[in-house]
C-alpha positions in Angstrom: 226.4 184.9 163.6 229.5 185.6 161.4 231.0 188.1 163.8 230.4 185.6 166.6 232.0 182.8 164.9 234.9 185.2 163.7 235.5 186.0 167.5 235.2 182.7 168.3 237.8 181.1 165.6 240.8 183.8 166.6 240.0 183.2 170.2 240.7 179.8 170.0 243.5 180.3 167.6 245.1 182.8 170.0 244.7 180.0 172.9 246.0 177.5 171.1 248.9 179.2 170.1 250.0 180.8 173.6 249.0 177.6 175.6 251.2 175.2 172.8 253.8 177.5 173.1 253.8 177.7 177.1 253.7 173.8 177.1 256.1 173.5 174.7 258.8 175.1 176.8 258.2 173.2 179.7 258.2 169.7 177.4 261.6 171.2 175.4 263.5 171.8 178.4 262.8 168.8 180.3 263.9 166.6 177.5 266.8 168.0 176.9 267.8 167.8 180.5 266.6 164.4 180.5 263.3 164.1 182.2 260.9 161.6 180.2 257.9 163.0 179.0 254.7 160.6 179.6 252.2 163.0 178.1 252.1 166.3 176.3 248.3 168.1 176.1 246.6 170.9 174.4 243.6 171.7 175.9 241.3 169.6 178.5 238.5 167.0 178.8 237.4 164.8 176.0 240.7 163.7 173.8 239.7 165.0 170.0 242.9 163.8 168.8 246.1 161.9 169.9 249.4 160.4 168.5 252.1 158.2 170.1 254.8 156.6 168.3 255.4 153.8 170.6 254.7 152.7 174.3 257.8 154.4 175.8 257.7 157.8 173.4 255.7 160.6 174.7 251.7 160.6 173.6 250.6 164.0 172.3 246.7 165.1 172.9 244.6 167.7 171.8 241.9 168.1 174.0 238.1 169.7 173.8 238.8 172.3 176.3 241.2 175.1 174.9 241.5 176.7 177.9 245.2 175.4 179.6 247.4 172.7 178.6 250.0 170.2 181.0 252.8 168.2 180.4 253.1 165.3 182.0 256.3 163.7 183.3 257.9 160.6 185.1 257.2 161.0 188.8 257.0 159.1 191.8 254.8 161.3 193.8 252.2 160.7 190.8 252.2 157.2 190.4 254.7 154.0 190.0 257.8 154.3 188.4 260.0 151.7 186.6 263.6 151.0 187.8 264.6 152.2 184.3 262.7 155.0 184.6 264.1 156.4 187.7 266.8 158.2 186.2 264.6 160.2 184.5 261.8 160.7 187.2 261.0 165.0 187.6 261.4 164.4 191.3 264.4 163.0 191.2 266.5 165.5 189.2 268.6 168.4 190.8 267.1 171.6 192.3 268.8 173.4 189.1 266.7 170.8 186.5 263.7 171.3 188.2 263.8 174.9 188.1 264.9 175.4 184.5 261.7 173.1 183.7 259.3 175.0 185.5 260.8 178.3 184.5 260.6 177.4 180.8 257.1 178.0 180.6 256.8 181.9 181.1 259.8 182.0 179.7 258.8 180.8 176.3 255.7 182.8 176.4 258.0 186.0 177.3 260.5 184.8 174.1 257.2 184.9 171.8 256.3 188.3 172.4 259.7 189.2 171.6 259.4 187.2 168.2 255.9 188.8 167.8 257.4 192.6 168.4 260.2 191.8 166.1 257.9 190.8 163.1 256.0 193.7 164.0 259.0 196.7 164.1 260.5 194.3 161.2 257.2 194.2 159.1 256.3 197.6 159.9 253.3 199.3 160.1 251.0 202.2 159.0 250.5 204.2 161.8 249.5 208.4 162.4 251.7 210.7 163.8 251.4 211.4 167.3 249.8 214.9 166.7 247.5 216.4 169.9 243.9 217.5 169.0 242.1 220.0 171.2 243.0 220.5 174.5 240.3 220.6 176.7 240.9 223.4 179.5 241.1 222.1 183.0 242.8 218.5 181.7 246.0 217.4 182.9 247.4 218.0 179.3 245.8 221.6 179.2 247.6 222.3 182.8 251.1 221.4 181.6 250.9 223.6 178.4 250.2 220.9 175.7 248.2 222.7 172.5 246.3 221.4 169.9 249.1 220.2 167.0 251.7 219.7 168.9 253.5 216.4 167.7 254.9 214.0 170.4 258.0 213.7 169.4 260.1 211.7 172.6 258.6 210.3 175.8 260.9 210.0 179.0 263.7 210.1 176.4 262.5 207.4 173.8 261.2 208.5 170.3 257.1 207.9 169.8 256.9 208.0 166.0 253.0 206.8 166.3 250.3 207.6 168.3 250.0 204.0 169.3 253.7 204.0 170.3 253.6 207.1 172.1 250.3 206.5 174.4 251.5 202.9 175.4 255.2 204.4 176.4 253.1 207.1 178.5 251.1 204.5 180.4 254.2 202.6 181.3 255.8 205.8 182.3 253.2 207.3 184.3 253.4 204.1 186.8 257.2 204.9 186.9 256.8 208.6 187.7 254.4 211.3 188.5 256.4 214.1 186.5 257.1 212.9 182.8 259.4 214.8 180.3 257.9 215.2 177.0 259.4 216.2 173.9 257.1 218.1 171.4 257.4 220.0 168.3 254.6 223.1 168.0 252.6 223.8 164.7 255.4 226.6 163.7 257.6 224.0 163.9 259.7 225.0 167.3 260.8 222.3 169.6 259.8 222.7 173.5 260.1 219.8 176.6 256.9 220.0 178.5 256.6 218.6 181.8 253.1 216.3 182.5 252.5 216.1 186.2 250.2 213.2 186.9 248.7 212.9 190.7 248.9 209.7 192.0 245.2 209.2 192.6 244.9 209.3 189.0 247.6 207.1 188.0 246.4 204.8 190.5 243.3 204.6 188.2 243.2 204.0 184.3 239.5 204.8 183.8 240.4 208.1 185.5 243.7 208.7 183.9 241.7 208.2 180.2 239.0 210.8 180.8 242.0 213.6 183.1 244.7 213.0 180.5 243.2 215.1 177.7 245.6 213.9 175.1 243.5 213.1 172.1 244.7 212.7 168.2 244.4 215.3 166.2 241.9 215.0 163.6 241.6 216.9 160.1 238.1 218.9 159.6 236.8 217.3 156.5 233.8 218.4 155.1 230.9 215.5 155.4 230.7 214.2 151.8 230.6 210.4 151.0 233.2 209.0 149.2 232.7 205.5 149.3 229.1 203.1 150.2 229.6 199.8 151.3 227.4 197.7 149.2 224.2 196.4 151.1 225.0 198.5 154.4 222.4 201.0 155.4 223.9 204.0 153.3 223.6 202.0 150.3 219.6 200.7 150.9 219.2 205.0 151.6 220.6 205.8 148.5 223.1 207.7 149.4 226.0 207.7 146.3 229.6 208.4 145.9 229.9 212.5 146.4 226.8 212.9 148.4 227.0 216.4 150.9 225.2 215.7 154.1 223.8 219.2 154.8 221.4 218.3 158.0 220.1 215.7 160.1 216.6 215.5 161.6 216.6 219.4 161.1 220.2 219.7 163.1 222.8 220.9 160.7 226.0 219.0 160.0 229.3 220.9 159.1 232.1 218.7 159.7 232.3 214.8 159.2 233.1 214.3 162.7 229.9 215.9 164.1 228.1 213.5 161.3 229.8 210.6 162.7 228.8 211.4 166.4 225.3 211.9 165.0 225.4 208.7 163.3 226.6 206.3 166.0 224.7 208.0 168.6 221.1 206.6 166.7 221.6 203.5 166.3 218.6 201.5 165.1 216.6 204.9 164.5 215.4 206.6 161.5 217.2 210.0 160.5 215.5 212.2 158.0 218.6 213.6 156.4 218.9 216.6 153.9 221.7 216.2 151.4 223.3 217.8 148.3 224.0 216.3 145.2 224.8 217.8 141.9 223.7 221.2 143.3 220.1 220.1 144.4 219.0 219.1 147.8 217.3 215.9 148.5 215.4 214.7 151.2 216.6 210.8 152.2 215.5 208.5 155.3 218.6 206.9 156.6 218.3 204.0 159.3 221.6 203.3 160.9 222.4 199.7 161.6 223.4 198.9 165.7 227.0 197.5 165.7 228.8 197.0 169.5 231.6 199.2 169.9 233.6 198.0 173.1 231.1 198.3 175.9 228.4 200.1 174.0 226.2 199.8 171.2 226.4 202.4 168.5 225.0 203.0 164.6 227.2 202.8 161.6 225.6 203.3 158.0 228.9 201.8 156.1 230.1 204.9 154.2 233.4 206.4 154.4 234.5 210.3 153.8 236.1 212.4 151.3 239.8 212.7 151.9 242.3 215.2 150.3 244.9 213.0 148.5 247.8 214.8 150.9 246.5 214.2 153.8 247.4 210.9 154.4 251.0 211.8 153.6 250.1 214.5 156.3 249.0 212.8 159.0 250.5 209.1 158.6 254.1 207.2 159.1 255.3 204.1 158.0 257.3 202.9 161.4 259.8 200.2 160.6 263.1 199.2 161.5 266.1 196.8 160.6 267.1 193.2 161.8 268.9 194.5 164.6 267.3 197.6 165.8 263.8 196.0 165.4 265.3 192.8 167.9 266.1 195.4 170.6 263.3 197.0 170.5 261.2 193.9 170.6 263.0 193.0 173.7 262.8 196.5 175.3 258.9 196.7 174.5 258.6 193.0 176.2 260.3 194.2 179.4 258.3 197.7 179.0 255.2 195.3 179.3 256.3 193.0 181.5 257.2 195.3 184.2 253.9 197.2 183.6 251.7 193.8 184.4 253.5 193.3 187.8 253.2 196.6 188.4 249.4 196.8 187.5 249.1 193.2 189.5 250.5 194.5 192.9 248.7 197.6 192.4 245.6 195.8 192.5 246.9 193.6 195.6 247.4 196.5 197.6 244.1 198.2 196.5 245.9 201.4 194.9 244.5 200.0 191.1 240.9 198.6 190.6 239.5 195.2 190.0 237.9 195.9 186.8 241.2 196.4 185.1 241.0 192.6 184.7 240.2 190.9 181.7 238.2 187.7 181.4 237.9 185.2 178.8 234.6 187.2 177.0 236.6 190.7 176.9 239.9 188.4 175.4 237.9 186.8 172.6 236.5 190.5 171.9 240.3 191.7 171.6 241.3 188.6 169.8 238.3 189.3 167.0 238.9 192.9 166.9 242.4 192.9 166.5 242.3 190.3 163.7 239.5 192.3 162.0 241.9 194.9 161.6 244.9 192.8 160.3 247.4 190.6 160.6 250.1 193.4 162.9 247.6 194.0 164.9 247.0 190.6 165.9 250.3 189.7 166.4 250.3 192.9 169.0 247.4 191.4 170.5 249.2 188.0 171.0 252.7 189.5 172.2 250.6 191.3 174.8 248.4 188.3 176.0 251.3 186.4 175.9 253.4 188.5 178.2 250.3 188.8 180.6 250.5 184.6 180.6 254.1 184.6 180.9 254.3 187.1 183.9 251.2 186.0 186.0 252.3 182.2 185.6 255.5 183.6 187.4 253.5 184.8 190.4 253.8 182.6 193.8 250.6 181.3 193.7 250.8 177.4 194.4 249.4 175.4 191.2 251.1 178.1 189.1 254.7 178.0 187.9 255.6 180.6 190.2 254.2 178.7 193.1 256.5 175.5 192.3 259.4 178.1 191.8 258.5 179.4 195.3 258.6 176.0 196.9 261.9 175.3 195.3 263.2 178.8 196.6 262.2 177.3 200.2 264.0 173.8 199.7 267.1 176.1 198.4 266.8 177.8 201.7 266.1 174.8 204.1 268.1 172.4 202.2 265.3 169.8 201.6 262.0 169.6 199.9 258.8 171.1 201.1 256.5 168.2 202.3 253.7 166.8 200.0 251.1 167.5 202.8 252.6 171.4 202.7 252.1 171.4 198.8 248.4 170.0 198.6 247.5 172.4 201.1 249.4 175.0 199.1 247.7 173.6 195.8 244.3 173.9 197.4 244.7 177.6 198.5 246.0 178.1 194.6 243.1 176.8 193.4 240.5 178.7 195.8 242.5 181.8 194.5 242.3 180.8 190.8 238.9 179.9 190.9 237.9 183.3 192.8 240.3 185.4 190.0 238.7 183.5 187.4 235.0 184.1 188.8 235.6 187.8 189.1 237.1 188.3 185.6 234.1 186.6 184.0 231.5 188.7 186.1 233.1 191.8 184.9 233.0 190.5 181.8 229.7 190.4 182.1 228.7 193.6 184.2 230.8 195.3 180.9 228.7 193.1 178.3 225.8 194.2 180.0 226.3 197.7 180.7 
């Protein structure tokens, strides 16, 4: 129950921030350009709170359903307008003013992403060095000559200081080109440039890419020795203590911590008969891993950590932090990269070159919100930035009802010299609503399918 409440809270918080920024963009630009705003609402449905300074000012509303918001402006197409308000009516503004007001929402979402990434880069984060683990034969990495222990230094000319930065950069570049230049440093400190060749049939399907790429982070070989035990967890209930060495489970010899983790994850809610060594004495213990959700599957967890040599963190981890000016440039670059990536993925889905299974609905987004918040503030900022980019870019698509649909009508107006007829706009809005409802229904269905898989 606590996990559900945690997920819902951060989902609502994320939506609230993203929607508020988007609608504030419309509101702020409209006010600055002389358009009168009647109300500014975050959410739909029943009003939970509202404030209006006087009858002639903007009414601010907080509503019950946090799945959107709106800014209502004075407009002759939506009701009677007093003579005093006519100069401030949206429909009477020049084409450039109307365009600026509509464009402001998506632009503010992209600016929010820049700000969040700027905070991330300037605050800094601890990441793992982009060192490759075991490279399986037959994978694209093996075919391109990559070996275990190779540290990725640059991808297509850009530095990759951490594993996450390297993988994000790789995903972006893969959609642009099939042959990717990657600079690496081998275990013997020799630098080399390798060309990763990714066939188009794999580039179009991220699920195949993950399976066939062959890039996995290096993991040190650690003995299955317990360092700490979570109070109240399965390990503590079974009597495991700091310093215990796991020798076997159900008769299977356990030689490394990775092997032990994999065994536990594969046996949720199952009694494990394990043998441990404690102070030179072998002891039998019955351990019952609890079941937890991990992505699309249920895995076992016991609430125990491994003993790590003191110098290992220094060899595998790196702090990635930039200065204010450099961080801002990197934030802009990251926002542009992910904006382009989003557009390309949408385009590929529209022409059938990418699976619609890449869509994420409200359930998936809620899970990501909760998981990122659990990791920490920096990770939650990165999640918010990514979703804000998606919201900004998708709102620019030329679909009636979305901001991009209004901008498309403005483009037609600029070409033909007169506004698109209200009848044509109404038909467009009906088509747009149908498309959005269908898309949301598909995303929700895919979410349910992932939960039940």
